[in-house]
N, C-alpha and C positions, 0 to 999 in steps of 0.2 A: 493946753491939753493935747496929749499925743493923739494922732489920728489913727484910725483903724482901716487899713487898706485891704479891701476884698475885691476880687475880680471874678469874672465868669469865664472859666477856661474854655477855650475853643477845642472841644474834644467830644467824641461820640460816647454816649453812655454804653457801658458793657453789661453783660448779664442777660438773663432770659426776659423776653417781653411778656407782659401779662398784667393781671390786676395788681400785683405787688412787685413792681419793678424796683431795682436797687435805688436807694435814695442818692441824690446828688446835691440838690439845692436845699439849704436848711436855714432856719432862723435860730438865733441864740438870744435869749432874753436874760439880760444881766440885771437882777433885782437890786444889786448894790449901786447901780448907776442911775436908775430911773428916777426922775424928779417930778413925775406926774404933770408935765407941761401940756400934754394933750396934742402936741404937734403932729404925732404920727396919725392920730385919729382924723384931724382936719386935712392933712396932706392926702390921706387915703381917699376920703370923700371927694375932695376936689379933683384928684387925678382920675378917679374911676367913675364919677357920676353915680355914686352909690345910692340905691333906692331908699326912699324915706323909711325910717324904722329899722334900717340895717346898720350894724357897726361891724365892718370886716375886721377891724382891730379896735380894741378898747383898753383903757388903762384902769385897773382896779387897785384899790388899797386893801391890803390884808392886815388884820389886827390894828385897825385905825384907832389912834388914841391910846394904844397900849404898848408895852415894851415889845420890841421886835417888829414894829410897824414897818411895812415895806410896800413899794409900788411894783406892779407887774403889768407889762404890756402883753395883751393876749390876742395874738393873731391865730390863724390856722397854723399849726406846727408842721403840716405836711408830713405826717408820720410815715415811717417806712412800712408798717403794717397797719394802715389806717382802719380803725373800727368802722368808720362811716362807709368805707368801700365794702367791707365785709357784710354789712346788713342791707345794702341797697338791693332791692329785689329786681331792678331793671338795669343794673350796671350803668347807671347815669354817672356815678362817681368812679374815677379811675386815676391811677398813677401814670403820669407821663414817664418817658424813659429817663428824664432828669430828676424824677422823684416828686415833682410838684403834683399835688392832688387837685384835680380838676373836676368840674361838674358839667355835664352836657345838659343845658337847660331845655333842649328840644326833646330829650329823653325822659327827664325827671317828671314824675307823676305827683309830686307833692305829698308823699305818704308820711314824711316826718321821721322815719326810722333813724336817719343819720343824725337828726337833731338830738335824739336821746342817747345815741351811741357815742357821740364825741365828748371826751372828757374836758375839752377846752371850750365848748360851746360855740364852735366856729360856724356850723351850718345854721342858717336862720331863714325865716320867712318874713316878707313885708308885713307890717302891722296894719290893723284897722279893718280887717275883713273877717267874716266867719271862717271857721276851720273848713278846709276843703275848697275855699275860694281865695286863698291867700297867694296863689301863684306858686311857682317853683322855687326851690331852695336857692339861696344866694350865699356865697362865702368868699373868703380871701382867695384871690387867684394868684398870689405872689407877683402881682402886676404882670402876669403872663397871658393876659387875654383869655381866649377860650379855644375850643376845638375848631372853630370856623377859620377861614382864611385870615392870616395875620394882616392886621391893619384895615380889614374890611369894615364897612359901615355896620354890618350885622354884628361882628365881634365887638365893636366899640359900644353899640347899643346894649348888648346883652351882658357884657363882662367888664368893659372899661378898657384901659390902656394896655398895651403890650410892650412894656419896657424891657422885658427879657429878650424879645426878638430884636430890640434895638441895641442890645448889649449893655443895658443898664440894670441896676439893682432895683428892688422894690422901693417905691417912693417913701414908705414909712421909715425904712432903715436909712435911706439917703438923707432925710431931714433930721434924724435924731441927733440933737446937739451934744449929748453926753455919750453917744455910742452905746447906749444901754440895749439898743436893738440892733443886732448884727445879722446881716443876711449875705448869702453867697454860696460858693461851692463848699460842700460838707468838709472837705479836707482843710480848706483855709479857715473856715469857721472853727473847726476843731483846734487849730493852732491858736486862735484867739482865746478859746476856752482854756486851753492848757496854760497859756501864758498868764492869764488873769488868775486862774486857780492857784498856780504856783506862787504868784506874788502875794496872794492872800493866805496861803497855807490851807486851802480847803478846795475840795473837788466837787462840792455839791452844786448841781445844776438844776434849776427849776424846770420841771416837765421832762427830765431826761428819761425817766422810766418808761414813758409812753412814746415820746418822739424818737428816742434812740434806744430801742429795745436791745438787750444783750443777746437774745436768742433769735 
């Protein structure tokens, strides 16, 4: 099977700083290639010491047992105009300059607004405790750690690994055997999308309307 080579360009993000910085790093979920092996889920948990009850990425089956059945890996899509950021009353959620959507766990108050706003179900709370005592929100970090000092003990404890700072791609995409989950710089990911769409004669991309808005 042909490999999909994606890199992290060593360049500075351009554009205005703020809550909605221009997207750079993106995921592409190819529903035609996913075989529901669950490798991405296990790799994510192992790499980031994900809290119990949290699934930063999960594989779901759509139309199971019916014509058109397909599998979809669902991480945080790190939207360009993320609805979770828009509804956060304390600005705990924010876009980094490279487009990755982060959460500051020291600022989050656990209100849950982001949970209901996200169309991909990315923000989650640990399970097993009454509402209001479930702790702060947890989500896919794109394996980019958190706002704390890179590689610090605090960052590792709160968010997991920081593969982006190491020049590596998210673990889920790195272990995907069929390259159904592609991650990297938006321009290079777009090239993969165009190549595959042209080969299939279709340009439909799952989640494109929200993760890649046209306006």
